[in-house]
Short mmCIF file of the C-alpha atoms (twelve columns), coordinates in Angstrom:
data_MODEL
# 
_entry.id   MODEL 
# 
loop_
_atom_site.group_PDB 
_atom_site.id 
_atom_site.type_symbol 
_atom_site.label_atom_id 
_atom_site.label_alt_id 
_atom_site.label_comp_id 
_atom_site.label_asym_id 
_atom_site.label_seq_id 
_atom_site.Cartn_x 
_atom_site.Cartn_y 
_atom_site.Cartn_z 
_atom_site.pdbx_PDB_model_num 
ATOM 1   C CA . MET A 1   -91.327 -7.889   112.291 1 
ATOM 2   C CA . ARG A 2   -93.711 -10.768  111.631 1 
ATOM 3   C CA . ILE A 3   -95.069 -8.994   108.558 1 
ATOM 4   C CA . LEU A 4   -91.510 -8.536   107.232 1 
ATOM 5   C CA . CYS A 5   -90.687 -12.231  107.723 1 
ATOM 6   C CA . PHE A 6   -93.963 -13.175  106.018 1 
ATOM 7   C CA . PHE A 7   -93.157 -11.100  102.915 1 
ATOM 8   C CA . VAL A 8   -89.551 -12.457  102.779 1 
ATOM 9   C CA . GLY A 9   -90.806 -16.031  103.006 1 
ATOM 10  C CA . LEU A 10  -93.443 -15.385  100.368 1 
ATOM 11  C CA . LEU A 11  -90.816 -13.898  98.046  1 
ATOM 12  C CA . CYS A 12  -88.536 -16.951  98.421  1 
ATOM 13  C CA . VAL A 13  -91.374 -19.395  97.714  1 
ATOM 14  C CA . THR A 14  -92.461 -17.416  94.673  1 
ATOM 15  C CA . PHE A 15  -88.893 -17.264  93.285  1 
ATOM 16  C CA . SER A 16  -88.240 -20.994  93.857  1 
ATOM 17  C CA . SER A 17  -91.552 -22.105  92.371  1 
ATOM 18  C CA . GLY A 18  -91.582 -19.704  89.440  1 
ATOM 19  C CA . VAL A 19  -87.909 -19.751  88.369  1 
ATOM 20  C CA . LEU A 20  -86.273 -22.982  89.570  1 
ATOM 21  C CA . GLY A 21  -89.354 -25.133  90.083  1 
ATOM 22  C CA . GLN A 22  -89.603 -28.424  88.169  1 
ATOM 23  C CA . THR A 23  -92.462 -30.858  87.798  1 
ATOM 24  C CA . VAL A 24  -91.735 -34.542  88.449  1 
ATOM 25  C CA . GLU A 25  -94.758 -36.818  88.041  1 
ATOM 26  C CA . GLY A 26  -97.102 -33.864  88.758  1 
ATOM 27  C CA . ILE A 27  -95.345 -32.788  91.964  1 
ATOM 28  C CA . ARG A 28  -93.866 -29.280  92.180  1 
ATOM 29  C CA . ALA A 29  -90.218 -29.496  93.310  1 
ATOM 30  C CA . ASP A 30  -87.740 -26.975  94.664  1 
ATOM 31  C CA . THR A 31  -84.422 -27.055  92.801  1 
ATOM 32  C CA . VAL A 32  -80.981 -25.990  94.018  1 
ATOM 33  C CA . ILE A 33  -77.970 -25.998  91.695  1 
ATOM 34  C CA . ILE A 34  -74.611 -26.675  93.365  1 
ATOM 35  C CA . SER A 35  -71.351 -26.953  91.362  1 
ATOM 36  C CA . GLY A 36  -73.172 -28.046  88.231  1 
ATOM 37  C CA . ASP A 37  -75.061 -30.901  89.945  1 
ATOM 38  C CA . THR A 38  -78.801 -30.723  90.561  1 
ATOM 39  C CA . LEU A 39  -80.518 -31.451  93.887  1 
ATOM 40  C CA . ILE A 40  -84.261 -32.051  93.553  1 
ATOM 41  C CA . MET A 41  -86.296 -31.882  96.769  1 
ATOM 42  C CA . LEU A 42  -89.671 -33.641  96.804  1 
ATOM 43  C CA . GLY A 43  -91.210 -33.136  100.231 1 
ATOM 44  C CA . ASP A 44  -88.926 -34.894  102.711 1 
ATOM 45  C CA . SER A 45  -87.048 -36.766  99.897  1 
ATOM 46  C CA . LEU A 46  -83.803 -35.625  98.283  1 
ATOM 47  C CA . ILE A 47  -82.845 -36.880  94.799  1 
ATOM 48  C CA . PHE A 48  -79.267 -36.362  93.623  1 
ATOM 49  C CA . THR A 49  -78.754 -36.422  89.838  1 
ATOM 50  C CA . PRO A 50  -75.012 -36.418  89.019  1 
ATOM 51  C CA . LYS A 51  -73.657 -35.568  85.595  1 
ATOM 52  C CA . VAL A 52  -73.301 -38.664  83.364  1 
ATOM 53  C CA . LYS A 53  -69.649 -39.374  82.547  1 
ATOM 54  C CA . GLU A 54  -68.960 -40.029  78.870  1 
ATOM 55  C CA . ILE A 55  -67.011 -43.184  77.966  1 
ATOM 56  C CA . TYR A 56  -64.548 -42.819  75.104  1 
ATOM 57  C CA . TRP A 57  -62.611 -46.111  75.397  1 
ATOM 58  C CA . GLN A 58  -63.825 -49.666  74.923  1 
ATOM 59  C CA . GLN A 59  -61.428 -52.518  75.712  1 
ATOM 60  C CA . GLY A 60  -61.752 -56.269  75.734  1 
ATOM 61  C CA . GLY A 61  -60.511 -59.502  74.306  1 
ATOM 62  C CA . ASN A 62  -60.703 -63.265  74.103  1 
ATOM 63  C CA . PHE A 63  -58.503 -66.131  75.298  1 
ATOM 64  C CA . ASN A 64  -58.887 -69.652  73.941  1 
ATOM 65  C CA . LEU A 65  -57.132 -72.906  74.748  1 
ATOM 66  C CA . SER A 66  -57.627 -76.414  73.411  1 
ATOM 67  C CA . VAL A 67  -55.718 -79.607  74.214  1 
ATOM 68  C CA . GLN A 68  -55.975 -83.086  72.714  1 
ATOM 69  C CA . GLN A 69  -54.165 -86.179  73.930  1 
ATOM 70  C CA . VAL A 70  -54.134 -89.736  72.560  1 
ATOM 71  C CA . GLY A 71  -52.343 -92.428  74.559  1 
ATOM 72  C CA . LEU A 72  -51.759 -95.877  73.070  1 
ATOM 73  C CA . SER A 73  -50.089 -98.870  74.655  1 
ATOM 74  C CA . ASN A 74  -49.983 -102.336 73.062  1 
ATOM 75  C CA . TRP A 75  -52.728 -101.190 70.696  1 
ATOM 76  C CA . SER A 76  -53.425 -103.956 68.169  1 
ATOM 77  C CA . ALA A 77  -55.056 -101.621 65.632  1 
ATOM 78  C CA . GLY A 78  -51.833 -99.620  65.341  1 
ATOM 79  C CA . GLY A 79  -51.246 -95.890  65.613  1 
ATOM 80  C CA . ALA A 80  -49.105 -93.598  67.733  1 
ATOM 81  C CA . SER A 81  -49.562 -91.592  70.909  1 
ATOM 82  C CA . SER A 82  -49.947 -87.871  70.302  1 
ATOM 83  C CA . PHE A 83  -50.514 -84.573  72.057  1 
ATOM 84  C CA . ALA A 84  -51.901 -81.406  70.439  1 
ATOM 85  C CA . PHE A 85  -51.974 -77.919  71.926  1 
ATOM 86  C CA . ASN A 86  -53.415 -74.706  70.528  1 
ATOM 87  C CA . THR A 87  -53.946 -71.339  72.155  1 
ATOM 88  C CA . GLY A 88  -54.783 -67.808  71.090  1 
ATOM 89  C CA . LEU A 89  -55.167 -64.339  72.562  1 
ATOM 90  C CA . SER A 90  -57.070 -61.434  71.000  1 
ATOM 91  C CA . LEU A 91  -57.099 -57.922  72.457  1 
ATOM 92  C CA . PHE A 92  -58.779 -54.742  71.264  1 
ATOM 93  C CA . ALA A 93  -58.944 -51.116  72.362  1 
ATOM 94  C CA . ASN A 94  -61.280 -48.711  70.550  1 
ATOM 95  C CA . TYR A 95  -61.494 -44.946  71.094  1 
ATOM 96  C CA . LYS A 96  -64.240 -42.625  69.839  1 
ATOM 97  C CA . LYS A 97  -64.764 -38.981  70.691  1 
ATOM 98  C CA . ASP A 98  -66.567 -36.417  68.576  1 
ATOM 99  C CA . GLU A 99  -65.311 -36.915  64.998  1 
ATOM 100 C CA . LYS A 100 -62.181 -38.933  65.945  1 
ATOM 101 C CA . ILE A 101 -61.791 -42.735  66.100  1 
ATOM 102 C CA . TRP A 102 -58.818 -44.942  66.935  1 
ATOM 103 C CA . ASP A 103 -59.220 -48.735  66.714  1 
ATOM 104 C CA . THR A 104 -56.420 -51.133  67.681  1 
ATOM 105 C CA . LYS A 105 -56.410 -54.940  67.579  1 
ATOM 106 C CA . LEU A 106 -53.750 -57.527  68.521  1 
ATOM 107 C CA . THR A 107 -54.019 -61.253  67.732  1 
ATOM 108 C CA . VAL A 108 -51.463 -63.884  68.784  1 
ATOM 109 C CA . ASN A 109 -51.904 -67.620  68.085  1 
ATOM 110 C CA . TYR A 110 -49.642 -70.598  68.704  1 
ATOM 111 C CA . GLY A 111 -50.078 -74.346  68.445  1 
ATOM 112 C CA . PHE A 112 -48.094 -77.561  68.035  1 
ATOM 113 C CA . ASN A 113 -48.547 -81.305  68.054  1 
ATOM 114 C CA . ARG A 114 -46.271 -83.992  69.360  1 
ATOM 115 C CA . GLN A 115 -46.329 -87.521  67.993  1 
ATOM 116 C CA . SER A 116 -44.184 -90.316  69.320  1 
ATOM 117 C CA . GLY A 117 -42.073 -92.511  67.098  1 
ATOM 118 C CA . ARG A 118 -40.885 -89.929  64.587  1 
ATOM 119 C CA . ALA A 119 -37.919 -87.636  64.175  1 
ATOM 120 C CA . TYR A 120 -38.616 -84.164  65.525  1 
ATOM 121 C CA . PRO A 121 -41.710 -85.332  67.444  1 
ATOM 122 C CA . ALA A 122 -42.928 -81.774  68.280  1 
ATOM 123 C CA . ARG A 123 -43.962 -79.779  65.212  1 
ATOM 124 C CA . LYS A 124 -45.584 -76.368  64.979  1 
ATOM 125 C CA . THR A 125 -49.126 -76.210  63.606  1 
ATOM 126 C CA . ASN A 126 -50.121 -72.587  64.231  1 
ATOM 127 C CA . ASP A 127 -48.029 -69.443  64.720  1 
ATOM 128 C CA . ASN A 128 -49.004 -65.885  63.864  1 
ATOM 129 C CA . PHE A 129 -48.808 -62.366  65.241  1 
ATOM 130 C CA . ILE A 130 -51.115 -59.677  63.819  1 
ATOM 131 C CA . PHE A 131 -51.259 -56.042  64.943  1 
ATOM 132 C CA . ILE A 132 -53.651 -53.571  63.291  1 
ATOM 133 C CA . SER A 133 -54.155 -49.952  64.340  1 
ATOM 134 C CA . LYS A 134 -56.377 -47.424  62.559  1 
ATOM 135 C CA . TYR A 135 -56.902 -43.712  63.222  1 
ATOM 136 C CA . GLY A 136 -59.603 -41.722  61.462  1 
ATOM 137 C CA . ARG A 137 -61.463 -38.426  61.378  1 
ATOM 138 C CA . GLN A 138 -65.139 -38.348  60.449  1 
ATOM 139 C CA . ILE A 139 -66.115 -36.494  57.278  1 
ATOM 140 C CA . SER A 140 -69.714 -37.744  57.012  1 
ATOM 141 C CA . GLU A 141 -72.112 -39.977  58.939  1 
ATOM 142 C CA . SER A 142 -70.307 -43.260  58.116  1 
ATOM 143 C CA . MET A 143 -67.226 -42.081  56.224  1 
ATOM 144 C CA . TYR A 144 -63.799 -41.364  57.695  1 
ATOM 145 C CA . LEU A 145 -60.435 -40.241  56.412  1 
ATOM 146 C CA . SER A 146 -58.196 -42.905  57.960  1 
ATOM 147 C CA . THR A 147 -54.618 -44.083  58.290  1 
ATOM 148 C CA . GLN A 148 -53.952 -47.731  59.120  1 
ATOM 149 C CA . ILE A 149 -50.880 -49.725  60.162  1 
ATOM 150 C CA . ASP A 150 -50.953 -53.500  59.601  1 
ATOM 151 C CA . ALA A 151 -48.031 -55.585  60.936  1 
ATOM 152 C CA . ARG A 152 -47.779 -59.384  60.658  1 
ATOM 153 C CA . THR A 153 -45.145 -61.959  61.529  1 
ATOM 154 C CA . GLN A 154 -44.619 -65.184  63.503  1 
ATOM 155 C CA . LEU A 155 -43.064 -65.991  66.879  1 
ATOM 156 C CA . LEU A 156 -40.858 -69.058  66.373  1 
ATOM 157 C CA . ALA A 157 -38.872 -70.729  63.612  1 
ATOM 158 C CA . GLY A 158 -40.780 -72.691  60.976  1 
ATOM 159 C CA . TYR A 159 -39.473 -75.844  59.242  1 
ATOM 160 C CA . ARG A 160 -40.244 -77.931  56.187  1 
ATOM 161 C CA . TYR A 161 -40.070 -81.633  57.025  1 
ATOM 162 C CA . PHE A 162 -39.100 -84.196  54.405  1 
ATOM 163 C CA . ARG A 163 -37.593 -87.661  54.114  1 
ATOM 164 C CA . PRO A 164 -34.556 -87.934  51.809  1 
ATOM 165 C CA . SER A 165 -34.507 -90.786  49.336  1 
ATOM 166 C CA . GLY A 166 -33.323 -93.969  51.032  1 
ATOM 167 C CA . ALA A 167 -33.428 -92.461  54.537  1 
ATOM 168 C CA . GLU A 168 -35.414 -93.989  57.378  1 
ATOM 169 C CA . ARG A 169 -36.022 -90.781  59.315  1 
ATOM 170 C CA . ASP A 170 -37.235 -87.304  58.447  1 
ATOM 171 C CA . SER A 171 -35.008 -84.292  57.969  1 
ATOM 172 C CA . ARG A 172 -35.954 -80.622  58.096  1 
ATOM 173 C CA . ASN A 173 -34.995 -77.242  56.668  1 
ATOM 174 C CA . ARG A 174 -35.660 -73.922  58.379  1 
ATOM 175 C CA . ILE A 175 -37.821 -71.820  56.069  1 
ATOM 176 C CA . SER A 176 -39.005 -68.962  58.333  1 
ATOM 177 C CA . ASP A 177 -38.428 -67.288  61.694  1 
ATOM 178 C CA . LEU A 178 -39.376 -64.278  63.809  1 
ATOM 179 C CA . ILE A 179 -39.683 -61.254  61.470  1 
ATOM 180 C CA . SER A 180 -38.490 -63.509  58.665  1 
ATOM 181 C CA . PRO A 181 -40.805 -62.735  57.108  1 
ATOM 182 C CA . GLY A 182 -42.429 -59.705  58.664  1 
ATOM 183 C CA . TYR A 183 -44.961 -57.633  56.723  1 
ATOM 184 C CA . ILE A 184 -45.660 -53.980  57.508  1 
ATOM 185 C CA . GLN A 185 -48.308 -52.138  55.534  1 
ATOM 186 C CA . SER A 186 -49.167 -48.457  55.931  1 
ATOM 187 C CA . SER A 187 -52.214 -47.091  54.132  1 
ATOM 188 C CA . THR A 188 -54.166 -43.829  53.995  1 
ATOM 189 C CA . GLY A 189 -57.572 -43.490  52.382  1 
ATOM 190 C CA . LEU A 190 -61.327 -43.437  52.811  1 
ATOM 191 C CA . ASN A 191 -62.872 -45.661  55.444  1 
ATOM 192 C CA . TYR A 192 -66.554 -46.655  55.473  1 
ATOM 193 C CA . GLN A 193 -67.493 -47.833  58.963  1 
ATOM 194 C CA . LYS A 194 -70.855 -48.855  60.375  1 
ATOM 195 C CA . GLU A 195 -72.041 -50.208  63.718  1 
ATOM 196 C CA . LEU A 196 -74.189 -53.359  63.494  1 
ATOM 197 C CA . LYS A 197 -76.562 -55.153  65.850  1 
ATOM 198 C CA . ASN A 198 -75.254 -57.042  68.906  1 
ATOM 199 C CA . LYS A 199 -71.999 -55.037  69.053  1 
ATOM 200 C CA . GLY A 200 -71.168 -55.938  65.459  1 
ATOM 201 C CA . LYS A 201 -69.129 -53.775  63.122  1 
ATOM 202 C CA . PHE A 202 -68.325 -53.456  59.431  1 
ATOM 203 C CA . SER A 203 -65.316 -51.496  58.186  1 
ATOM 204 C CA . SER A 204 -63.738 -51.105  54.758  1 
ATOM 205 C CA . ILE A 205 -60.829 -48.813  53.894  1 
ATOM 206 C CA . ILE A 206 -59.576 -48.263  50.356  1 
ATOM 207 C CA . SER A 207 -56.215 -46.593  49.986  1 
ATOM 208 C CA . PRO A 208 -54.471 -45.451  46.790  1 
ATOM 209 C CA . PHE A 209 -51.499 -44.488  48.972  1 
ATOM 210 C CA . THR A 210 -50.147 -47.710  50.450  1 
ATOM 211 C CA . GLY A 211 -46.618 -48.656  51.363  1 
ATOM 212 C CA . ARG A 212 -45.834 -52.339  51.945  1 
ATOM 213 C CA . PHE A 213 -42.552 -53.563  53.427  1 
ATOM 214 C CA . THR A 214 -41.388 -57.174  53.467  1 
ATOM 215 C CA . VAL A 215 -38.749 -57.692  56.166  1 
ATOM 216 C CA . VAL A 216 -36.408 -60.704  56.377  1 
ATOM 217 C CA . LEU A 217 -33.985 -60.263  59.285  1 
ATOM 218 C CA . ASP A 218 -32.515 -63.762  59.164  1 
ATOM 219 C CA . ASP A 219 -29.279 -63.558  57.144  1 
ATOM 220 C CA . SER A 220 -29.441 -67.074  55.675  1 
ATOM 221 C CA . LEU A 221 -33.003 -66.561  54.432  1 
ATOM 222 C CA . SER A 222 -32.107 -63.090  53.163  1 
ATOM 223 C CA . MET A 223 -29.135 -64.459  51.186  1 
ATOM 224 C CA . ALA A 224 -31.468 -67.018  49.605  1 
ATOM 225 C CA . GLY A 225 -33.845 -64.259  48.485  1 
ATOM 226 C CA . ALA A 226 -36.705 -65.711  50.494  1 
ATOM 227 C CA . PHE A 227 -40.148 -64.051  50.406  1 
ATOM 228 C CA . GLY A 228 -39.316 -61.887  47.435  1 
ATOM 229 C CA . VAL A 229 -36.456 -59.798  48.865  1 
ATOM 230 C CA . ILE A 230 -33.360 -59.155  46.764  1 
ATOM 231 C CA . PRO A 231 -30.689 -61.706  47.836  1 
ATOM 232 C CA . GLY A 232 -28.594 -60.123  50.571  1 
ATOM 233 C CA . GLU A 233 -31.178 -57.413  51.328  1 
ATOM 234 C CA . ASN A 234 -33.326 -57.384  54.471  1 
ATOM 235 C CA . VAL A 235 -36.195 -55.145  53.322  1 
ATOM 236 C CA . ARG A 236 -38.251 -54.975  50.159  1 
ATOM 237 C CA . ALA A 237 -40.393 -51.831  49.767  1 
ATOM 238 C CA . GLU A 238 -43.425 -51.557  47.478  1 
ATOM 239 C CA . ALA A 239 -45.936 -48.803  46.666  1 
ATOM 240 C CA . GLY A 240 -49.453 -49.626  45.579  1 
ATOM 241 C CA . VAL A 241 -53.165 -49.634  46.319  1 
ATOM 242 C CA . SER A 242 -54.916 -51.645  49.022  1 
ATOM 243 C CA . LEU A 243 -58.358 -52.642  50.234  1 
ATOM 244 C CA . ALA A 244 -58.831 -53.773  53.836  1 
ATOM 245 C CA . THR A 245 -62.228 -55.008  55.011  1 
ATOM 246 C CA . SER A 246 -63.240 -56.389  58.402  1 
ATOM 247 C CA . LEU A 247 -66.540 -57.845  59.573  1 
ATOM 248 C CA . ASP A 248 -67.831 -58.786  63.024  1 
ATOM 249 C CA . ILE A 249 -71.417 -60.094  63.125  1 
ATOM 250 C CA . GLN A 250 -73.702 -62.217  65.274  1 
ATOM 251 C CA . VAL A 251 -74.803 -64.980  62.883  1 
ATOM 252 C CA . MET A 252 -77.131 -66.726  65.329  1 
ATOM 253 C CA . GLU A 253 -77.523 -66.933  69.060  1 
ATOM 254 C CA . ASN A 254 -74.126 -68.027  70.494  1 
ATOM 255 C CA . ILE A 255 -72.561 -68.030  66.999  1 
ATOM 256 C CA . ARG A 256 -70.286 -65.155  65.978  1 
ATOM 257 C CA . TRP A 257 -68.223 -64.655  62.842  1 
ATOM 258 C CA . LYS A 258 -65.196 -62.384  62.580  1 
ATOM 259 C CA . ALA A 259 -63.298 -62.006  59.334  1 
ATOM 260 C CA . ASP A 260 -60.844 -59.632  57.728  1 
ATOM 261 C CA . ILE A 261 -59.354 -59.554  54.243  1 
ATOM 262 C CA . ASN A 262 -56.463 -57.424  53.032  1 
ATOM 263 C CA . LEU A 263 -55.762 -57.010  49.313  1 
ATOM 264 C CA . PHE A 264 -52.655 -55.240  47.985  1 
ATOM 265 C CA . SER A 265 -51.524 -54.580  44.427  1 
ATOM 266 C CA . ASN A 266 -48.132 -53.152  43.514  1 
ATOM 267 C CA . TYR A 267 -48.251 -50.290  41.014  1 
ATOM 268 C CA . GLU A 268 -45.357 -51.911  39.110  1 
ATOM 269 C CA . ARG A 269 -47.416 -55.093  38.552  1 
ATOM 270 C CA . PHE A 270 -50.907 -53.665  38.931  1 
ATOM 271 C CA . GLY A 271 -53.598 -56.324  39.109  1 
ATOM 272 C CA . ASN A 272 -51.448 -58.997  40.753  1 
ATOM 273 C CA . MET A 273 -52.912 -59.200  44.258  1 
ATOM 274 C CA . VAL A 274 -51.338 -60.124  47.563  1 
ATOM 275 C CA . VAL A 275 -54.183 -61.712  49.566  1 
ATOM 276 C CA . ASN A 276 -54.456 -62.161  53.338  1 
ATOM 277 C CA . LEU A 277 -57.720 -63.622  54.643  1 
ATOM 278 C CA . ASN A 278 -58.468 -64.491  58.288  1 
ATOM 279 C CA . SER A 279 -61.782 -65.970  59.408  1 
ATOM 280 C CA . ILE A 280 -62.940 -67.112  62.868  1 
ATOM 281 C CA . LEU A 281 -66.317 -68.737  63.483  1 
ATOM 282 C CA . SER A 282 -67.012 -69.058  67.220  1 
ATOM 283 C CA . MET A 283 -69.792 -71.278  68.571  1 
ATOM 284 C CA . LYS A 284 -70.221 -70.937  72.328  1 
ATOM 285 C CA . VAL A 285 -71.533 -73.954  74.217  1 
ATOM 286 C CA . ASN A 286 -71.655 -71.982  77.458  1 
ATOM 287 C CA . LYS A 287 -69.768 -69.140  79.126  1 
ATOM 288 C CA . TYR A 288 -66.420 -70.960  79.023  1 
ATOM 289 C CA . ILE A 289 -66.648 -73.724  76.398  1 
ATOM 290 C CA . THR A 290 -66.294 -72.760  72.738  1 
ATOM 291 C CA . THR A 291 -65.848 -74.431  69.368  1 
ATOM 292 C CA . ARG A 292 -63.799 -72.339  66.928  1 
ATOM 293 C CA . VAL A 293 -63.277 -72.831  63.208  1 
ATOM 294 C CA . GLU A 294 -60.279 -70.762  62.106  1 
ATOM 295 C CA . THR A 295 -59.244 -70.299  58.485  1 
ATOM 296 C CA . VAL A 296 -56.211 -68.441  57.134  1 
ATOM 297 C CA . LEU A 297 -55.606 -67.983  53.397  1 
ATOM 298 C CA . ILE A 298 -52.509 -66.290  51.966  1 
ATOM 299 C CA . TYR A 299 -51.396 -65.759  48.395  1 
ATOM 300 C CA . ASP A 300 -48.263 -63.864  47.377  1 
ATOM 301 C CA . GLU A 301 -46.814 -64.376  43.911  1 
ATOM 302 C CA . ARG A 302 -43.318 -63.612  45.203  1 
ATOM 303 C CA . VAL A 303 -43.424 -66.448  47.739  1 
ATOM 304 C CA . PHE A 304 -42.479 -69.846  46.283  1 
ATOM 305 C CA . ILE A 305 -43.598 -72.979  48.145  1 
ATOM 306 C CA . GLN A 306 -41.362 -76.056  48.175  1 
ATOM 307 C CA . GLN A 307 -43.190 -79.077  46.762  1 
ATOM 308 C CA . GLU A 308 -42.769 -82.785  47.510  1 
ATOM 309 C CA . ASP A 309 -40.907 -83.364  44.237  1 
ATOM 310 C CA . GLY A 310 -38.307 -80.738  45.172  1 
ATOM 311 C CA . THR A 311 -39.583 -77.961  42.911  1 
ATOM 312 C CA . ALA A 312 -40.749 -74.570  44.155  1 
ATOM 313 C CA . THR A 313 -43.862 -72.877  42.825  1 
ATOM 314 C CA . ARG A 314 -46.413 -70.198  43.620  1 
ATOM 315 C CA . ALA A 315 -49.349 -71.614  45.569  1 
ATOM 316 C CA . ILE A 316 -52.243 -70.673  47.809  1 
ATOM 317 C CA . GLN A 317 -51.315 -71.104  51.457  1 
ATOM 318 C CA . LEU A 318 -54.252 -72.456  53.446  1 
ATOM 319 C CA . GLN A 319 -54.549 -73.205  57.150  1 
ATOM 320 C CA . ASN A 320 -57.719 -74.586  58.733  1 
ATOM 321 C CA . LEU A 321 -58.119 -75.306  62.448  1 
ATOM 322 C CA . ILE A 322 -61.095 -76.709  64.358  1 
ATOM 323 C CA . ASN A 323 -60.714 -76.282  68.105  1 
ATOM 324 C CA . PHE A 324 -62.956 -77.332  70.968  1 
ATOM 325 C CA . GLY A 325 -61.922 -76.037  74.348  1 
ATOM 326 C CA . ILE A 326 -61.907 -73.101  76.709  1 
ATOM 327 C CA . GLY A 327 -62.947 -69.718  75.347  1 
ATOM 328 C CA . ILE A 328 -63.158 -66.710  77.665  1 
ATOM 329 C CA . ASP A 329 -64.336 -63.237  76.666  1 
ATOM 330 C CA . PHE A 330 -63.302 -60.287  78.809  1 
# 
């Protein structure tokens, strides 16, 4: 009986050492596989090595808030009390699995200032809503066949302020509102995308198959033919070619630059570009305090800007904001 037990034990040791044995730092280990997980026994120690779970989604965002207040009372140098408020929220959700990618980004900004002693003391300074979603399938190392949706509008009504001749106080005209205008652009084409250092990214998609829709839901603005729609119509559809490029890089330590530019040309008037440029330069003082320089540039030949002399003409729309306040990444 003892001889039988000896041979059985010897057979087990030989099988474990010869077939399932592993060497960890020169020590022979016995290995047992249970439900796909591996248990490695080193003497009296037991090491459990679970299967690493793959992560397909990456989510995050940024919230920023800046406030400025000036209070004057019996101030001999003159001036007026004022209050300025600006806030923004950016969210992203990116998916990548095998040859498929799906990147989505939402940006919402709003700001106003209030100055005492004038008609309509509170006036909007910043208001935009941008939603971009892109789905692609990989066809080479850095090239994808992608479809992108780009939707842009504003949240609240916008006004042009002016002072009529001989009047003592300002008047205003409503020139825009929620989804008046709204721009929806759908494009399909080739997308070059590359990961950069420090979680940076470069992406450029060129699409010869682009549909662009200008939406004006407000009836009074629609009847006036605002933003290039036919008077009385709510939607203007165009077909053309587009180029959308986005960049996210770490310029220096604590300095990051994010920018995107969207160019669209209608096939009917090929060569005349609609330009949308957004740039954000963030300089972090510490974990919560940030200085941001935001620039927005828009040019659309079908949008006429009212001038001080009462005429309307095509012009480059430019917005530049410098904010110092709270900035939280999450």
